[in-house]
C-alpha positions in Angstrom: 122.0 68.3 94.5 126.2 67.4 94.3 126.6 64.1 93.1 127.7 62.8 96.3 124.1 63.6 97.8 122.5 62.7 95.0 124.3 59.0 95.1 123.5 59.1 98.9 119.5 60.2 98.4 119.2 57.6 96.2 121.0 55.0 98.2 118.3 56.0 100.9 115.8 55.9 98.5 116.9 52.1 97.6 117.3 51.5 101.5 114.1 52.8 102.7 111.6 50.7 100.1 112.9 47.9 102.2 111.6 49.7 105.4 108.6 48.0 106.9 107.2 50.1 109.4 108.6 54.0 109.8 110.2 54.5 113.0 107.7 56.4 114.6 105.5 53.3 114.8 107.3 51.9 117.4 106.1 54.7 119.7 102.4 52.6 119.6 100.7 50.9 121.8 100.5 47.5 120.2 103.3 46.2 118.0 102.9 47.4 114.7 100.9 44.9 112.2 103.6 42.1 109.8 101.2 42.5 106.7 102.2 41.9 103.1 103.1 44.8 101.0 99.5 44.2 98.8 97.7 45.1 101.8 99.3 48.6 103.1 98.3 52.1 102.0 100.0 52.6 98.8 101.1 55.6 97.3 100.8 55.2 93.5 101.7 58.9 92.3 105.1 59.5 94.6 105.0 62.5 96.3 106.0 66.1 95.0 107.3 69.5 96.9 106.6 72.6 95.8 106.1 76.6 96.8 109.8 76.2 98.6 110.5 79.3 100.6 114.0 80.2 102.7 112.1 78.2 105.7 109.2 76.2 104.5 107.7 73.5 101.6 104.6 71.8 100.7 104.7 68.3 100.7 101.8 66.6 98.9 101.1 62.7 98.4 97.6 60.6 97.7 97.1 57.6 99.1 94.8 54.9 97.5 92.3 54.4 100.5 91.4 56.7 104.1 94.9 57.1 105.5 96.9 59.5 107.7 99.8 60.9 106.2 103.5 60.9 108.2 106.5 63.1 107.4 109.9 62.8 108.7 112.5 65.6 107.6 116.3 66.2 108.0 119.6 68.1 106.2 121.3 64.4 105.6 120.1 61.8 103.1 120.8 59.7 106.4 117.6 61.3 108.1 120.6 61.8 111.5 118.7 63.5 113.9 115.6 63.5 111.8 112.1 65.4 112.8 108.6 63.9 112.5 106.0 65.9 111.5 101.8 64.6 111.8 100.1 65.3 108.5 96.6 65.2 107.7 93.6 62.9 107.0 93.7 61.5 103.3 89.8 61.1 102.7 87.4 60.8 99.9 86.6 64.6 99.9 89.6 65.4 98.7 90.6 62.3 96.5 92.8 60.4 99.1 95.2 63.9 98.4 97.0 65.6 101.2 100.1 67.8 102.1 101.9 69.1 104.9 103.5 72.4 104.7 106.8 72.3 106.3 107.6 75.2 108.6 110.7 76.2 110.2 113.3 75.0 108.4 116.6 75.6 108.1 117.3 78.2 105.6 119.2 77.3 102.4 119.5 73.7 103.0 118.8 70.5 101.2 116.0 68.5 103.0 115.2 65.5 102.5 111.7 63.5 103.4 110.1 60.7 103.4 106.0 60.1 103.8 104.0 57.4 105.1 100.5 56.2 105.6 99.1 54.8 108.2 95.7 52.7 107.5 92.8 54.3 109.3 91.4 50.8 108.9 93.9 49.6 110.7 96.0 52.2 112.6 99.3 49.6 113.3 99.9 49.4 109.4 101.7 51.6 107.9 102.6 52.0 104.0 106.3 51.6 102.8 107.6 55.0 102.9 108.6 57.2 99.4 111.1 59.3 99.5 111.5 62.7 98.3 114.4 65.8 98.1 114.1 69.8 98.3 116.4 72.8 98.1 115.3 75.7 99.9 116.2 78.9 98.7 118.4 81.5 100.9 117.2 83.7 103.3 116.2 87.0 101.4 118.2 88.7 103.7 122.2 89.0 103.4 124.6 88.4 100.5 124.2 85.6 97.9 126.2 83.1 98.5 125.1 80.2 95.9 124.2 80.5 92.1 120.5 79.8 91.4 118.7 77.5 88.5 115.6 76.8 87.9 114.1 75.3 84.8 110.0 76.2 83.4 107.8 75.1 80.6 103.8 74.0 80.2 101.6 71.8 78.3 101.3 68.7 79.5 99.3 65.4 77.7 97.7 67.5 75.2 96.6 66.9 71.8 95.9 63.3 72.6 99.7 62.4 73.3 100.1 61.2 76.4 102.1 58.4 77.7 103.6 56.4 75.3 105.5 54.0 77.6 106.9 52.4 74.1 108.9 55.4 73.7 110.4 56.4 77.1 107.0 58.2 79.0 107.3 61.9 79.6 111.0 62.1 78.9 111.6 65.7 79.1 110.8 65.9 82.5 114.0 63.2 83.3 116.3 65.5 81.2 114.9 68.6 84.0 115.4 66.2 86.8 119.0 65.8 85.4 120.2 68.9 85.7 118.9 69.5 89.6 117.3 72.8 89.6 116.1 74.7 92.4 112.7 74.4 91.1 110.5 73.6 87.9 108.1 76.5 87.0 105.0 75.0 85.2 103.7 77.3 83.5 100.3 76.3 82.6 98.5 74.1 81.1 99.3 71.3 83.9 96.7 68.9 82.4 94.0 68.5 78.7 91.3 68.1 80.4 89.3 69.1 77.1 91.7 66.7 75.0 90.9 62.8 74.8 93.7 60.3 74.7 93.2 56.9 72.5 95.5 54.3 72.4 96.9 54.2 69.1 98.0 57.7 67.7 98.2 57.9 63.5 101.4 59.9 62.8 101.2 61.5 59.3 104.6 59.6 58.7 103.0 56.5 59.1 104.1 55.9 63.1 101.6 54.4 65.6 102.0 56.7 69.1 100.9 54.6 72.0 99.8 56.0 74.8 98.9 54.1 78.0 95.3 55.0 78.9 92.8 54.8 82.1 88.9 55.4 81.4 89.4 59.1 82.9 91.1 60.9 80.0 89.3 58.6 77.2 86.5 61.5 77.1 86.6 65.6 77.6 86.4 65.7 81.8 83.2 66.7 82.7 82.7 65.6 86.2 85.1 66.0 89.0 86.2 62.1 89.1 87.2 62.7 85.9 89.3 66.0 85.9 90.7 64.7 89.1 91.3 61.7 86.7 93.5 63.6 84.3 96.6 64.4 87.6 96.3 61.1 88.4 96.8 59.9 84.7 99.9 62.4 84.2 101.7 60.7 87.6 100.6 57.4 85.8 104.5 58.4 84.2 107.5 57.2 85.7 109.4 60.7 84.5 107.0 63.0 86.5 107.3 61.0 89.8 111.1 60.6 89.8 111.4 64.4 89.1 108.3 65.6 91.5 110.7 63.8 94.0 113.7 65.2 93.9 112.8 68.7 92.4 110.2 71.3 94.2 107.7 72.6 91.9 106.1 75.8 91.1 102.4 75.1 89.7 100.1 77.8 87.8 97.1 77.2 85.1 95.6 78.2 82.2 92.9 76.8 79.9 93.4 73.5 79.5 92.6 72.9 83.2 89.6 73.1 82.6 88.7 73.3 78.6 90.3 75.2 75.6 90.1 79.0 76.1 87.9 79.1 78.6 86.8 83.0 79.6 83.0 84.0 80.6 82.3 83.5 76.2 83.0 80.5 76.6 80.0 77.8 75.4 79.8 73.6 74.6 76.0 74.3 74.0 77.3 73.2 70.6 80.1 71.3 71.6 78.6 67.3 71.3 81.3 65.7 73.2 79.9 67.6 76.5 76.2 66.7 77.8 77.4 69.0 80.9 76.7 72.3 79.4 77.2 74.4 82.7 80.2 76.1 82.2 80.9 77.6 85.9 80.4 74.4 87.6 82.8 72.9 85.3 85.1 76.0 86.0 84.4 74.5 89.8 84.8 71.3 89.2 88.1 71.5 87.6 89.1 74.0 90.4 88.6 71.6 92.8 90.9 69.2 91.3 94.0 71.3 90.3 94.0 72.8 94.0 94.1 68.8 95.2 96.6 67.8 92.8 99.1 71.1 92.9 101.8 71.0 95.0 101.1 74.3 96.5 100.3 76.3 99.7 96.3 77.3 99.7 96.0 81.1 99.3 92.9 81.4 102.7 89.5 81.5 103.8 89.3 85.0 101.8 90.2 83.4 99.1 90.8 80.2 99.2 91.5 78.9 95.1 93.9 81.6 94.3 96.9 80.7 91.8 98.5 84.5 91.6 101.3 84.3 94.3 104.6 85.9 95.5 107.2 83.2 96.1 110.7 85.0 97.3 113.6 82.7 96.3 116.2 84.4 98.2 118.5 87.5 97.4 119.0 87.3 93.5 115.3 86.4 93.3 111.6 87.2 93.5 109.1 85.1 91.4 105.3 86.4 90.8 103.3 84.1 89.5 100.4 84.9 88.1 96.4 84.5 87.0 95.9 85.4 83.4 92.8 82.9 83.8 90.5 83.4 86.4 89.8 87.5 86.5 89.5 88.0 83.0 86.2 89.4 80.8 85.4 87.2 77.9 87.5 86.4 74.5 86.1 88.8 72.3 87.5 90.9 69.4 89.8 92.8 72.2 89.3 96.4 70.8 87.7 98.3 73.9 88.8 101.9 73.9 88.7 102.0 78.1 89.8 99.3 80.6 86.5 98.0 82.1 85.1 94.4 83.2 85.0 93.5 79.8 88.7 94.2 78.6 90.2 92.9 82.0 92.7 90.4 82.5 94.5 90.0 85.4 92.2 92.2 87.0 92.6 95.4 89.0 93.3 93.5 92.3 96.1 91.7 91.0 97.3 94.0 88.9 97.7 96.4 92.3 99.7 93.4 94.0 102.0 92.3 91.0 103.4 96.8 91.3 103.2 96.6 95.0 105.8 93.3 95.2 107.5 94.4 92.4 108.1 97.9 94.5 109.0 96.1 97.8 111.1 93.9 96.2 114.6 93.7 97.4 116.1 90.5 95.0 118.0 91.6 92.3 115.7 89.2 89.3 112.2 89.8 89.6 110.9 86.7 87.6 106.9 87.8 86.1 105.9 83.8 85.4 102.7 84.4 82.9 100.7 81.7 81.6 100.3 83.6 78.0 102.7 85.6 76.1 102.4 89.3 76.6 102.4 90.2 72.4 101.9 87.1 70.4 98.2 87.0 68.7 96.8 84.1 70.3 93.5 83.5 67.9 90.0 82.5 69.1 87.7 81.7 66.5 85.5 84.6 64.8 82.6 86.8 66.2 79.2 86.7 64.4 80.4 89.5 62.8 83.3 87.6 61.5 86.0 89.6 63.3 88.6 88.0 64.9 88.4 87.1 68.4 91.5 87.0 71.0 92.4 84.5 73.6 95.6 86.3 75.1 96.7 90.5 75.3 97.4 91.2 71.7 94.7 91.8 69.2 97.1 91.5 66.1 96.1 95.6 65.8 99.4 97.6 65.7 97.9 100.5 66.8 98.1 102.5 70.6 96.8 99.8 73.4 92.9 98.7 73.0 91.3 96.0 74.6 93.9 94.0 77.5 96.2 95.6 75.9 95.0 98.8 78.4 95.4 97.1 81.1 98.8 95.8 80.2 99.8 99.2 79.2 99.0 100.2 82.5 101.1 98.0 84.3 104.1 98.4 82.3 104.1 102.1 82.6 103.7 101.7 86.0 106.5 99.2 86.6 108.7 102.3 84.6 107.5 105.0 86.8 108.1 103.4 89.8 112.0 102.7 88.6 111.5 98.8 89.2 114.4 97.5 87.1 115.6 94.1 85.7 112.0 92.6 85.1 111.9 88.9 83.0 108.7 87.5 81.8 108.8 83.9 81.2 105.5 82.2 79.7 104.9 78.9 77.8 101.0 78.7 76.1 101.8 78.5 72.1 103.6 75.4 71.8 107.1 76.6 71.0 110.2 77.9 71.9 111.6 81.9 71.6 113.4 85.1 72.9 111.1 88.5 72.7 112.6 91.8 73.6 110.0 93.9 73.8 111.4 97.6 72.7 109.6 100.8 72.9 111.4 102.7 70.7 109.7 100.4 67.7 106.4 100.2 69.9 103.2 102.2 68.9 102.7 102.5 73.2 106.1 103.3 73.7 105.6 104.5 78.0 107.3 101.5 79.6 111.2 100.1 80.2 112.4 97.6 77.4 112.2 94.0 78.9 112.8 90.2 77.9 110.7 87.8 77.6 111.3 84.2 77.3 108.4 81.5 75.7 109.5 77.6 76.0 107.2 74.4 75.9 105.3 72.0 75.3 107.0 69.7 77.8 104.7 66.6 76.2 102.1 67.7 73.8 101.7 68.5 69.7 104.2 71.8 68.5 102.4 74.6 67.2 103.6 77.8 65.4 104.7 80.3 65.3 102.3 83.1 66.5 101.9 86.6 64.9 104.0 89.2 67.2 102.4 92.2 67.1 103.9 96.0 67.7 102.0 97.9 70.3 104.6 97.2 73.0 107.4 96.9 70.2 107.8 93.2 70.3 111.1 91.9 68.2 110.9 88.3 67.5 115.0 87.7 68.5 114.8 84.0 68.6 112.1 81.1 67.6 111.9 77.4 66.9 108.7 76.1 66.1 107.5 73.5 63.8 107.3 73.5 60.0 103.5 71.3 60.1 101.1 72.0 62.7 100.8 69.6 65.5 103.9 67.7 65.2 104.4 64.7 67.5 106.5 64.9 70.1 108.5 62.4 68.4 109.5 65.0 66.3 111.8 66.0 69.3 109.8 69.8 68.9 109.2 69.7 72.7 111.1 72.8 74.9 111.6 73.9 78.3 114.1 76.8 79.5 116.3 76.8 81.9 117.4 80.1 84.3 121.1 80.6 85.8 121.7 83.8 87.8 125.3 83.8 89.1 126.0 84.9 93.2 129.1 86.7 91.7 128.5 88.5 89.1 124.2 88.7 89.8 123.8 87.9 85.9 120.6 86.3 84.1 121.6 83.4 82.0 118.3 82.4 80.0 119.1 79.0 77.7 115.9 77.9 75.7 116.7 73.7 75.0 114.9 71.0 73.6 113.6 67.5 74.6 117.1 66.4 74.2 118.7 68.6 76.5 120.8 70.7 73.8 120.5 74.0 74.1 119.2 75.8 71.5 119.9 80.0 72.0 121.7 82.0 75.0 121.3 85.1 76.6 123.0 86.7 79.7 121.7 89.6 80.9 123.4 92.4 83.1 121.4 93.6 86.4 120.6 97.1 86.0 
């Protein structure tokens, strides 16, 4: 957003805060009730937008009581010639969350919107409007006429590091907002359902990290209310709300939306923190909470909770969002010799969908948004025989593909055989930042085209790493920055995000790895093939 547009947006937001009744309320048969602000419906979690495409976008909010969502949108901050949209009822069954899929929008335009809630206890009472902004991508046809900028990262409120208001809250989100990107890709671990947040965390240097706390974050999440409470908690942070109101998001999930390293092998029978021992039931509750709070477009009744999806972003970029959690086999030693249900990671339907989508893509760059890295070893303890168990794809065996690597080898081979170019992988998960080049000339399995993978995170969590590279796919660590001591607090500054800029004229992609202060740590420019 230009500075002029940004100033207009903030001025309109400030002015809008003083509007007691939306314009459309005057069309009611009876005059709107004059009600003190405390008695009006409230949007305590602000507004979010997401899954923006050339002519549509999701707008999300949450009410504090039964209400109906109304929305006005315009292509100018003054809201001249605003369009009015009636939204859904926000009721208890969704934790009072709801969304509107705005369609028929003008491609490539900035959209200014304001949401209001109609109180179902008294339909003459409306909330104060809350304003937001998003920028739509260009249509996929024709020539690119503007640059593309987006950012990505993952891992919010992990390892007991929550909202420290004395420190300034989750400050990295403000760095993201200031860049005015076209969208923010949250690469998973949007919450830490398994990580209790206490009021104080004593740090090794003798200082104290102070957390804002709520009842729901004081223990591991087990009930649907507790899983939802984790999302409500994150939205209490002013930095998150500010970014979410101005930048459309793309969410995916990983393990901590449910619990650490969950798969079909997960058990909490010996974990005294959990009184609920039924893992599938907790997965179901976690999935419901994620879909209630994520500003994403629901897939449809054939698979209502599907997370993997394709989001075209104009002639320069296609984004393919993966789900590396829902279709995997159990975490194991990861040494299977055949591709089957036990060695699955994405699963055959998702791999087929991805390959087909990549083949059909007309965009210059194809970004694969992965919630875990391809070639880093991510451990998950040991089995009864003392063998290492693995959480991700790699198995730390420098051999031909085994276990989950077999499926990924097939995917990479099919990408090469189809002649698909300009594929870049973006991920988070490991709580440090890195640039990886996968070189078939140095790989045990070499039937693939070379590609780059960039890692960035955490957003607000403990810092870890680096993880061991696996040579099966020839991973070369070109750059990495990780803490010297594991589980370093955010105050150390080792919180990271990545920025991607695609030049409309040259079509080159520049990836910049950044830290908590927004400083550039590493930059790589990739020329399109």
